[in-house]
C-alpha positions in Angstrom: -32.3 87.8 10.1 -34.8 90.5 9.3 -34.5 89.8 5.6 -34.9 86.1 6.2 -38.0 86.6 8.3 -39.4 89.0 5.7 -38.9 86.4 3.0 -40.6 83.7 5.1 -43.5 86.1 5.6 -43.9 87.0 1.9 -44.0 83.3 1.1 -46.8 82.6 3.5 -49.7 80.8 2.0 -52.2 82.1 4.5 -52.2 84.1 7.7 -53.2 82.3 10.9 -53.2 84.2 14.2 -52.9 82.0 17.2 -52.7 83.1 20.8 -50.2 81.1 22.7 -48.7 81.5 26.2 -44.9 81.5 25.7 -42.6 81.7 28.7 -45.1 84.0 30.5 -45.8 85.9 27.3 -47.8 85.3 24.1 -46.8 84.2 20.6 -48.6 84.5 17.3 -47.8 82.5 14.2 -47.6 83.2 10.5 -47.9 79.7 8.9 -45.7 79.4 5.9 -46.5 77.3 2.8 -44.1 75.0 0.9 -40.5 75.3 1.9 -37.1 74.1 0.7 -34.6 72.0 2.5 -30.9 72.1 1.7 -29.3 68.7 1.1 -28.0 67.3 4.3 -24.2 67.3 4.5 -22.4 64.0 4.2 -21.9 62.5 7.7 -18.4 62.3 9.0 -16.8 58.9 8.6 -17.0 56.7 11.6 -13.7 56.6 13.4 -12.8 53.2 14.9 -10.0 54.8 16.9 -12.2 57.1 18.8 -13.2 54.3 21.2 -9.6 53.0 21.7 -9.2 54.9 25.0 -12.4 53.4 26.6 -10.6 50.7 28.5 -10.6 51.2 32.2 -10.9 49.1 35.4 -12.7 51.7 37.6 -16.3 52.6 36.9 -19.0 54.0 39.0 -22.6 52.8 38.5 -24.9 55.6 37.3 -27.9 53.6 36.2 -30.4 54.3 33.4 -30.2 57.5 31.4 -34.0 58.1 31.9 -34.4 57.9 35.7 -37.7 58.5 37.3 -38.4 62.0 38.4 -38.3 61.8 42.2 -39.5 65.2 43.4 -42.1 65.4 46.1 -45.6 64.8 44.6 -44.1 63.6 41.3 -46.3 61.5 39.0 -45.4 58.7 36.7 -44.3 59.7 33.2 -46.6 58.7 30.3 -46.0 55.4 28.6 -45.4 57.2 25.3 -41.9 58.2 26.5 -38.6 56.3 25.8 -38.3 52.8 27.0 -36.2 52.1 30.1 -34.5 48.7 29.8 -32.5 47.4 32.6 -28.9 48.7 32.5 -25.9 46.3 32.0 -23.0 46.4 34.5 -19.9 48.4 33.9 -18.0 45.2 33.1 -20.6 44.3 30.5 -20.3 47.8 29.2 -16.6 47.4 28.5 -17.3 44.2 26.6 -20.0 45.9 24.6 -17.5 48.7 23.7 -14.9 46.3 22.5 -17.5 44.4 20.4 -18.8 47.7 19.0 -15.2 48.7 18.0 -15.0 45.5 15.9 -18.4 46.1 14.4 -17.4 49.6 13.3 -14.2 48.3 11.7 -16.3 45.7 9.9 -18.8 48.3 8.7 -21.7 46.8 10.8 -22.9 50.2 12.0 -26.4 49.0 13.2 -24.9 46.4 15.5 -22.3 48.9 16.8 -25.0 51.5 17.5 -27.0 49.0 19.5 -24.0 47.9 21.5 -22.9 51.4 22.3 -26.4 52.4 23.3 -26.4 49.6 25.8 -22.8 50.5 26.9 -23.9 54.1 27.5 -26.3 52.9 30.2 -23.8 50.7 31.9 -22.3 53.0 34.5 -19.0 53.9 32.8 -17.3 57.0 34.2 -18.3 60.3 32.7 -15.2 60.9 30.6 -15.8 57.6 28.8 -19.5 58.4 28.4 -18.6 61.6 26.5 -16.6 59.6 24.0 -19.3 57.0 23.6 -21.9 59.7 23.1 -19.7 61.4 20.4 -19.5 58.1 18.5 -23.2 57.5 18.8 -23.9 60.9 17.4 -21.7 60.0 14.4 -23.4 56.7 14.0 -26.8 58.5 14.2 -25.7 60.9 11.5 -24.7 57.9 9.3 -27.6 55.6 10.0 -30.5 57.9 10.9 -30.0 61.3 9.3 -28.5 60.2 6.0 -30.5 58.9 2.9 -28.9 55.5 3.3 -31.0 52.6 4.6 -29.0 49.9 6.4 -30.1 46.3 6.4 -31.8 45.1 9.6 -32.1 48.6 11.0 -35.2 48.6 13.3 -35.3 52.4 13.3 -35.5 52.9 9.5 -36.8 51.4 6.3 -37.8 52.1 2.7 -41.2 53.2 1.5 -42.5 53.3 -2.1 -44.8 56.2 -2.7 -48.3 55.1 -3.8 -51.0 57.1 -5.6 -52.6 59.7 -3.4 -49.6 59.7 -1.0 -48.3 63.0 0.4 -45.2 63.4 2.5 -47.4 64.4 5.4 -49.5 61.2 5.2 -46.3 59.1 5.0 -44.8 60.9 8.0 -47.9 60.5 10.1 -48.0 56.8 9.4 -44.4 56.5 10.7 -44.8 58.9 13.7 -42.3 61.4 12.3 -42.6 64.8 10.5 -42.7 65.5 6.8 -40.0 68.0 7.4 -37.6 65.4 8.6 -38.4 63.0 5.8 -37.7 65.9 3.4 -34.3 66.5 5.1 -33.1 62.9 5.0 -34.3 62.3 1.5 -33.0 65.6 0.1 -36.4 66.6 -1.1 -36.3 70.3 -1.9 -40.1 70.8 -1.9 -42.2 69.1 0.8 -45.2 69.1 -1.5 -43.6 67.4 -4.5 -43.1 63.6 -4.4 -43.9 61.2 -7.2 -45.7 57.9 -7.3 -43.2 55.0 -7.3 -40.5 57.1 -5.6 -38.5 55.2 -3.0 -38.1 57.1 0.3 -36.2 56.4 3.5 -38.5 56.5 6.4 -37.8 56.5 10.2 -39.9 54.6 12.7 -40.8 57.3 15.3 -41.5 59.0 17.5 -38.5 61.0 18.7 -38.1 62.0 22.4 -35.7 64.3 24.2 -34.1 64.5 27.6 -32.8 67.8 29.0 -30.1 67.5 31.7 -30.1 70.9 33.4 -26.7 70.5 35.2 -25.1 69.9 31.8 -27.1 72.4 29.8 -27.7 69.6 27.3 -30.6 68.1 25.4 -30.2 64.5 24.1 -32.6 63.3 21.4 -33.7 59.6 21.1 -35.4 57.9 18.2 -37.7 55.6 20.2 -35.2 54.6 23.0 -32.0 54.9 20.9 -29.7 58.0 21.5 -29.0 59.7 18.2 -28.2 63.4 18.7 -27.3 66.0 21.4 -27.6 69.8 21.5 -26.5 72.5 24.0 -29.3 74.5 25.5 -30.0 77.6 27.6 -32.4 77.4 30.6 -34.5 79.5 32.9 -32.9 81.9 35.3 -33.0 81.1 39.0 -33.9 77.4 38.4 -36.8 78.6 36.3 -37.2 75.5 34.1 -39.3 73.0 35.9 -38.2 69.3 36.0 -40.5 66.6 34.9 -42.0 65.2 31.7 -43.5 67.4 29.1 -45.6 66.5 26.1 -44.8 68.3 22.8 -47.6 70.6 21.8 -48.2 73.1 19.0 -45.2 73.9 16.8 -44.9 77.4 15.2 -42.7 78.8 12.5 -41.7 82.5 12.5 -43.7 83.5 15.7 -44.5 86.9 17.0 -43.7 87.3 20.7 -45.3 89.3 23.5 -42.7 90.0 26.2 -44.5 90.1 29.6 -41.9 92.1 31.5 -41.4 94.7 28.8 -45.1 94.7 27.8 -43.9 94.8 24.2 -44.8 92.9 21.1 -42.0 91.7 18.8 -43.2 91.1 15.3 -42.4 88.0 13.3 -39.9 89.8 11.1 -38.3 91.8 13.9 -34.6 91.0 14.2 -34.9 91.6 17.9 -37.6 88.9 18.4 -36.0 86.7 21.1 -37.7 83.5 20.0 -35.8 83.1 16.7 -37.8 81.4 14.0 -39.2 78.3 15.8 -41.4 77.7 18.8 -42.3 74.2 20.1 -44.9 74.3 22.9 -44.5 72.0 25.9 -47.3 70.8 28.2 -46.3 69.5 31.6 -47.6 66.0 32.3 -45.5 64.6 35.1 -43.2 65.6 38.0 -43.0 69.3 38.8 -44.0 70.1 35.3 -47.6 68.9 35.8 -50.1 71.6 34.8 -47.5 73.9 33.4 -48.5 75.4 30.0 -46.3 78.4 29.5 -43.1 76.8 28.4 -41.5 75.7 25.2 -38.4 75.2 23.1 -37.3 78.0 20.8 -34.4 79.6 19.1 -32.5 82.7 20.2 -30.9 85.9 19.0 -28.4 85.7 21.8 -26.2 82.7 21.0 -24.0 83.5 24.0 -26.9 82.6 26.3 -26.7 78.9 25.4 -25.1 77.1 28.3 -26.5 79.6 30.8 -29.6 80.1 33.0 -30.9 83.4 31.7 -34.3 82.8 30.1 -37.8 83.3 31.5 -38.0 79.5 31.9 -38.1 78.2 28.4 -35.5 76.0 26.8 -33.6 78.0 24.2 -31.3 76.6 21.5 -29.1 77.7 18.7 -31.3 78.5 15.7 -30.0 75.7 13.3 -30.4 73.2 16.2 -33.9 74.1 17.0 -34.8 74.0 13.3 -33.6 70.4 13.3 -35.4 69.5 16.5 -38.5 71.1 15.2 -38.4 68.6 12.4 -37.9 65.7 14.8 -40.6 66.2 17.5 -44.2 65.3 16.8 -47.0 67.0 18.8 -48.9 64.6 21.2 -46.4 61.8 20.5 -43.0 63.1 21.5 -42.0 63.9 25.1 -39.3 66.0 26.7 -37.9 64.9 30.0 -36.3 67.7 32.1 -34.0 66.4 34.8 -31.5 68.0 37.2 
């Protein structure tokens, strides 16, 4: 890790020192210049048989996956968050699953994604939900995070690069990040696109929901579930519930540890933040007014799935690098629920 951090630092186009509260500490940031993206791996083929076991007669109603935060004194979440359509019944969910199975077998992945998204909200028992979620992740990999654009996909489209365009401008127009567009289009240098080039674009923004009891973060493109990641949380219930707005995002941060009264340099292999920091600003629920929390990587992968941090949400480093490219400051939100 030290060598990788050193390489990032040597490639820096300019040095920016930013003070930032980070889980009770402070972080500084060395902004890097152009960077490369490895080509995304081919998504796994969609398996029609995965959903074969989803037939059942007994289902408990669980309601919408984005419930209102109900703590005392909670405030309403901002309207920029994911939509919350009324949930279908469990019986309707079964019908949606059966229809989605047929759509997958016919190659109609967009229709299958929509139907499974609705089925996920229908109150099916948790074991079935796990299988639906796994299939939706594969569908997301195929329809969202691959270079292919599917007909009639409301979440994606094609864009022809015009004179004066940059990937940053195109990304802002579509409420996503240039890093993500580089990933899905296999662009090795974020600063090099050509006039007339056809790109796949996504219609953002992305949002996330952290379920503390499951140590899981789900990512939605608008209100469609597309990916899920394991997370680590704050010790002694130290990660406040509520809605958070994504703030400043930093690459290769330096970290000040408040308990140790020690500074960890950006290229220090013992830096606990990893190589990404995504600041969070509390805007609803128990998170209101909180400014010292964020998403970041870790040098302790065994801490994922446990409550051991100072309060921040930690992720495996490859996962947080992907999430870094998904979330847009001031547009994306993160809902933390029990």
